[in-house]
N, C-alpha and C positions, 0 to 999 in steps of 0.2 A: 887563589886569589889576581897575583898578578899581575894576569889577562885582564881585570879590567882595569889596570892605569893606564888600557888602549883607550876606557873613554873618557879621559881629558882630553887627547888629541884630539880628538873626533867630534868631541861637541865646542871644538872653538871652528870648526872649516865651516860652519854657516855663521859665523862674528865676520867672513872671512868674504867667503858669497856676499853678505851683506855689507860689505867695504865695497869691494868691486862694484857691486847693484851704485850705489849711496852716493861713491865718490865722499869717505868717508876716510881722512889722514888722519894717523895718529897723533899728530896734535891734537886733532880735534877728541881723541881720547881721551887723551891726557889733560883734557880743558875742566872735562867736569872737578877736578882738582883734589886732592889726596884726603882731605877731612871731608869736604860727602862719603868718597870711598868708604875710610873709614867708618863711616854713623854708619851707613849699609852692611857694614861685615859684619857692626855689633851687635847692631838690631839681630841679623841674620845666624849672627848666636846667640842670639835673646831665646830666638823660638827652636835654635837644637837644645837647648837647655829644660826649654817648656817641655819640650819633648822626653830629653831623657827623665825630668823628677817625671812626669806624669807614669813612666811608663813604672818605676820606683815603688811610686804608692801607687801600687795596682799593681805588684809583684807582692812587698808590704801585707795592705790589704788580701788577699786572695790565698798564699803563698805564703807568709812568711818572713820572718830577715833569712836570707838566703845567703845576701853578700854584705857585704860595707857602703851604702846610696851612692859612696861617688862609683866606684866597681858597677853598679849595675847602672848608671846614670850614663857611661860611658860605656855599658857595652848598647847601650840606646842611639847613643851617638854612632858610635862606630858601624852602627846597621844599615845608614843611615848613608854607607858609603855604597852599601850596593843595592839595595833602593834610587840611591840618585843614579848610577849603569845601568841601568836595565828599563827598557819600554815601558810604561804605563805605570813607572812608581814604585814595580812588585821585588822580592825575592828580599825585603830588609829584613821579614818579620820571621821566615825560614834562619836567621845566624840567632833569633833570639832567639827563638824556638832550640834548636839545638842545645844554645847557652843555657840551659835553664835544666833541660834534659840530661847538661852531665853536671848539670847542682842536684839529683836526685830526683829532680820533680815529671811527677808523669809527661809525656808526650799531650793527652789529653786534655789534663792541668795547665803545663806550658803553653797550645792552638787557643785553650777559651780564655787564659787573662788576654795575651796578642791580639784576638779578634776583637774583643771589648774597646785596646788600646786603637788594631784600625778602625774601626767602626763607628768612636767616637771623635778620632779626625777625619773618615773618610763624613760625617753627619755634620760634622761643623763648616768643615770647608765647604761639600754640597748645599748648605743654608747660603750660606756668605756667595754661589756662586751662580742659583738663584734670580739670589737679588739685585748679582748685578748684571743679567741676563734681562731681567725686569726692567732695568734702567736703560738699559740698554733698547728696547722697546719700546721706552718713555720714550728716548729723543729720537726713535725712529733709523733705528740699526740694528734695518732685524733680523741683517744675513749674520750677522757675529749672533744675535741673542739667540736664536734656535741654534746655532752650531752648541752654545753654552749648552744650553737646554738638553742637547742631542745625546754629549758628552757625561752631562754631570749628577743627569735624571737615574739612565739608568743604574749608574756607580751605586749611586750612594739607594739607590730600593734596594739591586741583588746586595749590600753586603748590608743594609737590616733586614733588610726581611729574611736572609739566611740566621741572622745571628737569635733573630728574635722568635722565630719558626719552633728552632734547636730545644726553645723550653719546653715544646709544647709537639713536635714529630724527633724522633733515630732517622738524623737519614743515615741508609743507606750507599754501593752502590748496583743501581741498576739489573736486577734481574738478566738480561738482554747482552747488555752490558758484559756480565760475568761469564753468562755464558761464549759469548763471540772469546773474549782475552785464553778461557780456560781449556775451548778449539785449540787457538795461538799458539797457548802455550801452555801445557798444561801442568807443571806439581811448583815452579815456578807464580803462574797468571795465579790460580790460589792460594799461596804463604802469597799472594803482596795485595790480593785481594783480602784475604782475612784479617793483613793486616792492617790495613784503609778503613777494612768497617767498624773492625775493632778501638782505633781512633775519632771515628768518627762516635761510635758507639760513648765513647768519654766525652768528651768535646758536651752533645747532647748533653747527660749525665750529669756533666758541672755545669751547664744550665738551667738548669729541673734543679739540683740543689743548693744554685741562687741567686739567681732571679728574681724567684720570687722574694726574699727575706730585705731586710729592713740594711742590710749594711750594702749588698747592693746598689740597690734602689741610690741609697746616698756614692756608692763608689760611682754609678752612672755619669750622676751627677757631676762629681768633684772634677772624671776625667773628661767632659764637657766643656768645663771652665777651664780648665787647662790648653783645650782645642783651639776655646777662642782667643785666647793669650798665643798659643802658639801664631794663630789664624795673626792675628792684629802684632804682628813682631811681622810679620814679613810685609801686609799693608807697610807696617809706617818704614821695611829697607827702600822699599822704592818711592816714597814720602822724604823722607831725608836729603836723598839722589837731585832727585831732580828739583827740590827745591835751593841742594846748594849749588846744582849747574844750572838756576837758572828758571827754568821752568817750574813755575810756580800751581802748586794742585791742593789739593786740601785731602784732610787723612779717610774722608769716609770718599771720596773719587778713588784714592790711591789700594784705599784699601781691595774698594770692585777691581779698578784697572786688575790689579796682580791675583785676584783671582778668577780675575776672568779667565789670562793668560793662563794663570797653574788646571786649570780645567781645560783647554785645547793641549798644554801639554801630556796633555793621560793619555793624548790617541797616539793607541801602540803603533806609533812609524817611525821615530828617530829615539836612540839614549839620551834620555834623562829629563826626557821634552825641547829636548837646542832643540831650533830655531822655532822650536812653531810657539814656545812660552812669551819667545822675542817676535815673535811677527802679531800675535794676541793681545800682548800689554801694545803696541803700537796703532793696531786696530783699533781696539777698543779707545785708548788715549783722543789719538789726536785724527779718529772719521764715527762719533759717534754717529752725523744726524748724515749722516754717505751711507749706501750703497756700495757705490765703488771703492769702497777705499782707498783712494787715492787718497796725497795728502793737502793737508789748509795750510794758512799760515800758519796755524795756533798748533799747530801736531806734534807732538813729541817731537824730537828728534834721535835716529840713531845712536850716535856716541852715548847721551845716556842710556837706553836699552843695555846695546853696549856695555856698560859700564856699571850696571848694576845689575846685566844678570853674570856678569864675573866678581863681585863683592858679594854673590846671592849663591851663583852654585857652584862657582868653583874654588873658594873659602870656604866653604862647604864640605866642597872631597876634599881639600885638605888635612881639614877637622877632620873627618871622619876616617879616610884611611891612616893618620896616624894611630888613632881612639881604636881603630880594627888592629891597625899589630898587634900595637901591646895592651893591650883586655884581650879580648879575642882569639886570634891566631895564633898566639904563643900555647894559647891552652891548649887547644886545640892540637898541636904538634908534638907537647905534652905526652898528653892523651895516646896520641897516633905511635908514638913512640912505646912507652909503655902498653 
């Protein structure tokens, strides 16, 4: 896991490039102020807490009590370090699945609970992102509106589609892939294919057992509510730091801008969306009435964008890294030794 620490210095590179390009001085960054910075950091702690509470709720709802709540919450927050240090924000779900498996939960059930958690978060994010795209269209920013839709709509549709289809269909590895893999490496490929097919059968079976009953529907709704609050805290994080630094923005506009930047950050180009997220919120807020992305007199200043990104991304990295090492990694290490 130590190699992932490289994500921290790598994620700072876009800041350096932005600072040189737009001649941002260090004193301008500090001019944002400690109180707005800390307020944004507290908002992002609220976001992490919402994600942790949702994971704990779903685990208890479908798998029963397997660990004290604070540890389950901590595992979810800790896994966010992996999510935030990979392109397109993936990988954290594997941490959660492995942790649940080590608690004696079958892989299929652990995966299904993790999937419902991801789907509700992606669905809520997709709705907010599409709202930001329509608002951009309404204001004449067609380029950024199209970009948001092109990124967020497929992601939302794929996750949601696969989740709900698993209720009716048992997914398996396509036969042509299976035949090709077996030809390349007969025994090993056959073992992995059997394990993967078994895992997918378990996930689909869990869907059929759960999605039709009242408990699952209730859990889905509650999980969506948690997800909405997760992204509300994300929107608040930008509002408090921007307003504190003298760029006055309402909650609704801040939420849409933050979700637009989050959608652009999903492009699998940089670690944790570094550079893309910053450009996304700057372009969305500063250039809604322009197709050229050239700054206007009312454009958001880059020092505010960078300070917000540090408060939300790097503070989150530090918190999640500590919990990942303290709660998840020691247990994994002990298991390996035994």
